[in-house]
C-alpha positions in Angstrom: 39.8 15.6 -6.2 41.3 12.3 -5.5 40.1 9.1 -7.2 39.8 5.8 -5.2 39.4 2.3 -6.5 37.7 0.4 -3.5 39.1 -3.0 -2.6 38.9 -5.1 0.4 38.4 -8.7 1.6 35.0 -9.5 3.2 35.1 -12.5 5.6 32.1 -13.4 7.5 30.2 -16.5 8.9 26.5 -16.5 9.1 23.9 -19.1 10.1 20.8 -20.1 7.9 17.7 -19.6 9.8 15.3 -22.6 10.1 12.7 -20.4 8.3 15.2 -20.4 5.4 14.6 -24.2 4.8 13.4 -24.8 1.1 15.1 -21.6 -0.3 18.0 -21.7 -2.7 21.2 -20.8 -0.8 22.0 -17.7 -3.0 18.5 -16.3 -2.2 18.8 -17.1 1.7 22.4 -15.4 1.8 21.1 -12.4 -0.2 18.2 -11.9 2.3 20.8 -11.6 5.2 23.5 -9.7 3.2 21.7 -7.3 0.9 24.6 -5.3 -0.1 25.6 -8.2 -2.4 23.5 -9.0 -5.5 22.4 -12.6 -6.2 24.5 -12.5 -9.4 27.6 -11.9 -7.4 26.7 -14.5 -4.7 26.3 -16.9 -7.5 29.7 -16.1 -8.9 31.4 -16.6 -5.5 29.5 -19.8 -4.9 30.6 -21.3 -8.2 34.2 -20.2 -7.4 34.1 -21.9 -3.9 34.5 -18.6 -2.0 31.3 -19.2 -0.3 31.1 -22.6 1.6 28.4 -24.2 3.6 29.4 -26.3 6.5 33.0 -26.2 5.1 32.1 -27.6 1.7 31.8 -25.8 -1.6 28.3 -26.1 -3.1 26.3 -24.9 -6.0 24.0 -21.8 -6.2 21.1 -24.2 -6.6 21.8 -25.8 -3.2 18.5 -26.0 -1.0 18.9 -24.7 2.5 18.0 -27.1 5.3 18.3 -24.8 8.1 21.0 -24.2 10.7 23.9 -24.4 8.2 27.0 -22.5 8.8 27.9 -20.3 5.7 31.3 -18.8 5.3 31.9 -15.9 2.9 35.5 -15.2 2.2 35.7 -13.0 -1.0 37.8 -10.3 -2.6 35.6 -7.2 -3.0 36.6 -5.0 -6.0 34.9 -2.0 -7.5 35.3 -1.5 -11.3 34.2 2.1 -10.9 36.3 4.9 -9.6 34.7 6.9 -6.9 35.8 10.6 -6.4 36.6 12.0 -3.0 34.8 15.3 -2.6 35.0 18.0 -0.1 31.2 18.0 0.8 30.2 19.0 4.3 28.5 16.4 6.4 26.2 16.9 9.4 28.2 14.6 11.8 26.2 13.7 14.8 28.8 11.4 16.5 32.2 10.0 15.5 35.2 8.0 17.0 37.9 5.9 15.5 35.5 3.2 14.5 32.3 4.7 13.3 30.7 8.0 12.1 26.9 8.8 12.5 25.6 11.3 10.1 22.4 13.1 9.5 21.6 12.9 5.8 19.9 15.9 4.2 17.2 15.5 1.6 18.3 15.3 -2.2 21.7 13.5 -1.4 22.3 10.1 -2.7 24.3 7.6 -0.7 26.4 5.8 -3.4 27.6 6.9 -6.7 25.7 5.4 -9.5 24.2 6.0 -12.9 23.7 10.0 -13.2 25.1 10.5 -9.7 28.9 10.0 -9.9 29.5 12.8 -7.5 27.8 14.7 -4.7 27.0 11.6 -2.7 27.6 10.6 0.9 30.3 8.1 -0.2 32.2 10.9 -2.0 32.1 13.0 1.1 33.3 10.1 3.3 36.2 9.5 1.1 37.3 13.0 1.4 36.9 13.5 5.2 38.3 10.2 6.3 41.7 8.8 4.9 41.0 5.1 5.4 37.5 5.0 3.9 39.0 3.9 0.4 40.2 0.7 2.2 36.7 -0.3 3.3 33.9 -1.8 1.1 31.4 0.8 -0.3 33.5 3.6 1.6 32.4 2.1 5.0 28.5 2.5 4.5 26.6 -0.5 5.7 23.0 0.7 5.1 21.3 3.2 2.9 18.6 5.9 2.7 16.7 7.0 -0.3 17.8 10.2 -2.0 14.7 12.0 -0.6 14.7 10.5 2.8 16.5 12.4 5.4 18.0 11.2 8.8 20.6 9.1 10.5 23.0 6.8 9.0 26.1 5.0 10.3 29.2 4.4 8.5 32.3 2.3 9.6 35.7 3.9 9.9 37.5 0.6 10.4 37.5 -2.9 8.9 36.4 -4.3 12.3 33.7 -2.0 12.6 32.5 -2.6 9.1 32.2 -6.4 9.5 30.7 -6.1 12.9 27.9 -3.6 11.8 27.1 -5.8 8.6 26.9 -8.6 11.0 24.5 -6.8 13.4 22.3 -5.8 10.4 22.1 -9.4 9.3 21.2 -10.5 12.8 18.5 -7.6 13.1 20.4 -6.0 15.9 20.3 -2.6 14.5 17.2 -0.6 15.6 16.0 1.8 12.9 13.1 4.0 13.5 11.5 6.6 11.1 8.9 9.4 11.3 6.4 9.6 8.5 3.4 11.5 7.6 0.8 9.4 5.9 -2.6 10.1 4.3 -5.6 8.8 6.3 -6.1 8.6 10.1 -4.4 5.7 12.1 -5.5 5.1 15.6 -3.9 1.8 16.5 -0.5 0.4 16.0 0.2 -2.5 13.8 2.7 -4.7 11.8 2.9 -5.2 8.1 4.5 -8.4 7.2 4.5 -8.7 3.4 7.5 -9.6 1.1 8.8 -7.0 -1.3 10.1 -7.2 -4.7 10.4 -5.6 -8.1 7.1 -4.4 -9.5 6.5 -6.8 -12.4 4.8 -4.0 -14.2 7.4 -1.4 -13.6 10.9 -2.6 -12.8 12.0 0.9 -11.5 9.4 0.4 -8.6 8.9 -2.0 -5.8 5.8 -3.6 -4.7 4.3 -6.3 -2.6 5.4 -9.4 -4.5 5.2 -12.8 -2.9 8.3 -13.9 -4.8 10.1 -11.1 -3.1 12.1 -10.8 0.1 10.7 -11.0 3.6 9.8 -7.5 4.9 8.5 -6.6 8.3 7.5 -2.9 9.4 5.9 -1.9 12.6 4.0 1.3 12.7 2.6 3.5 15.8 0.4 6.5 15.5 2.0 9.6 17.3 -0.4 12.3 16.3 -3.6 12.3 14.3 -4.7 15.2 12.2 -7.8 15.7 9.8 -7.2 13.1 7.1 -3.5 12.7 8.0 -1.3 10.8 10.7 2.3 11.2 12.0 3.6 7.7 12.5 6.7 6.1 13.8 8.0 3.2 11.8 10.4 0.6 13.0 12.1 -1.8 10.5 12.9 -5.4 11.1 14.2 -5.7 7.6 15.7 -3.1 5.3 14.3 -3.6 1.8 14.3 -1.0 -0.9 11.4 1.7 -0.4 10.1 -0.7 2.5 8.1 1.8 4.4 6.9 3.6 1.4 5.6 0.3 -0.3 4.2 -1.2 3.0 2.2 1.9 3.9 0.8 2.3 0.4 -0.3 -1.4 0.8 -2.6 -0.6 3.7 -4.0 2.5 1.9 -2.0 4.9 4.0 0.6 6.3 1.4 3.3 8.7 2.5 2.6 12.3 1.9 4.6 13.8 -0.9 5.8 10.4 -2.4 6.4 11.1 -6.1 6.8 7.4 -6.9 4.0 5.6 -4.8 1.5 8.6 -4.2 2.0 10.8 -7.1 -1.7 11.4 -8.0 -2.7 12.5 -4.7 -4.2 15.8 -4.3 -5.1 15.9 -0.6 -2.6 18.5 0.3 -3.4 20.7 -2.5 -7.1 20.6 -1.4 -6.1 21.8 1.9 -3.9 24.5 0.4 -0.8 23.1 2.0 2.5 23.4 0.2 6.3 23.2 0.7 6.9 19.6 0.7 8.9 18.5 -2.4 9.6 14.8 -1.4 8.2 12.0 0.6 7.6 12.8 4.3 10.0 10.3 5.7 12.7 11.0 8.1 15.2 8.5 9.9 15.0 9.9 13.4 16.4 7.1 15.8 19.3 4.7 15.3 20.7 2.3 17.9 23.3 -0.6 17.7 26.0 -2.2 19.8 29.1 -0.3 19.3 31.6 -2.5 17.4 34.6 -2.1 19.9 33.2 -1.0 23.1 30.3 -3.4 22.9 28.0 -0.9 24.6 24.6 0.0 23.1 24.6 3.5 21.5 21.6 5.5 20.6 21.2 8.5 18.4 18.3 10.8 17.5 17.6 13.4 15.0 14.6 16.0 15.1 12.3 16.6 12.2 13.8 18.6 9.3 12.3 22.0 8.5 10.2 20.8 5.6 8.4 18.1 7.6 8.1 20.3 10.7 6.4 23.1 8.7 4.0 20.4 7.1 3.3 19.5 10.7 2.3 22.9 11.6 0.3 23.4 8.7 -1.5 20.3 9.3 -2.3 21.1 12.8 -4.2 24.1 11.7 -6.7 21.8 10.1 -7.8 20.4 13.3 -10.0 22.5 15.7 -9.0 21.2 19.1 -5.4 20.2 18.7 -3.0 20.2 21.5 0.2 22.2 21.0 2.6 20.3 18.8 5.8 21.4 20.3 4.8 20.0 23.7 3.5 16.7 22.2 6.1 16.0 19.9 9.1 16.9 22.0 7.6 15.2 25.1 7.4 12.1 22.9 10.9 12.9 21.5 12.7 12.8 24.8 11.4 9.5 26.0 12.2 6.1 24.5 
């Protein structure tokens, strides 16, 4: 196994939204570029590596709106990441990007307690230039127990382009989730998310948190449960899980936000050991061809089995295979 110390220069211009007026500059930048912590942004602002309209400013600068922010920084990782021969389910790849279907129980980045066995470790092994890219080319994350589609960059141009698209909300990410309760109408949840003040390991609706927007649409309704599709406008930590809990429709199997539920047990339904959440559609503008590319992933076995069991709780339920795959084949 080879060791890689990740290093690269990150150079990008972003425009402050008028709605950011009144916010501290470090907070406003962090909301567009979530991969950087506020502490890191403050350090770069103090160093002058981040400028506003060509001028060095302090982290406490208050945004007016429409300012041009230039970030030109050296990214260094103090931790060594291991290149590991781990098989990836590659949906698509070319010289600039790779799209993978992440399995359940796989962490995206190395961290405390997860130095190996991650998506990043695998990318470093399979693609020789990943050690030259920030965070091994990964531009967005999925929770350990969330399955589905992710894109990683294989070139510097692709990395910066994808980060920019995410900041401008041009990347479409859609998820399938199974939630408790019956939902018959589509809706939008627009509630800020931040750390839970009572438990720093969890997220919660927090009006001092970051803007978070989730659109949801019911696909199939069962007896006490619903299959929904969620589309993210923002990508906050645990966003779908926190938002759906906030409207009293928590995700089935969520051991963090719905741990005390016994609804499945009462129906004698078993087999799901994680939150019922799968990233099933991903689309964005290809960084080099500039064409829109779309990818999709079918429900993994554990969620599919859960759906089949839930169907059996409904007396007059149309065939799932027909309904789901008819929906699946159409945008």
